[in-house]
C-alpha positions, 0 to 999 in steps of 0.5 A: 197868852190866856185871854181874860173875859168879863161880862158887863150888864147895864143897870141903866140906859147909856152905860159907856164901855171903853177899851184902852190900848196897851203900849207906850201911849194909852188911848181909847180904841173901842167904845160901846154904849149899853141900855138898861138890861143889855149885856156885853161879853168882852175880853182883854187882848194883845191890844186891850189892856184896860176897860173903862166903864161909865154909868151904873153896871154890874161887871162879872169876872172870874174874880167876882162881881163889881158894881160901878156907878153906885156912889163914890165907892165900888162894891165888890161881891166875893164869889167864894 
């Protein structure tokens, strides 16, 4: 299995990151709290199928950049 990594950079204090499980039932198995300017490198694994981010943050993936928490819409920045 090839592992997918993402980087999350907090744009404000108190950004929450939650790792969600895969399987018959989905639940939160890991949480992190970041303050403005902090960066967290994380990965999808056999146990983690989704990552939920609450608050203003910039997310860097191999698919481009996404900003969360700006408004009701999500801004996607294409890196091509």
